[in-house]
Phi, psi and omega in degrees: 000318180298317180296318178298316180296319181290322176295316178299316179297316180295316180295318179293325177294321176296321177299318178297321183295327184252017181296138179250357178217165179295321179298318178295320180295315180294317178297318178295320179294320178295319179292320178298321179296320177298320178294321180292320179293329181294335182266352181296313180299325180294320179290318180295322179288325182279348183303319180298331179267339182273335186235147176292162183306317184285341180260347186299314182298318179294319180296317179292323178295318179295317179298317180294319180293326182287341184264000181288000000 
């Protein structure tokens, strides 16, 4: 799921970079957002194994702040 979300986000970001109209840009941005939202649960679930107990709260706070 994480890989699919990241590929979707990357492809949509490339579409935004090469957009020639406002509609393409808006569509690409919406698709990129869907891809970004798709990888959040995977990161949140993996945080307990990726970070030590004393760093876990800070890591989740940074991840949450970055997605606003």
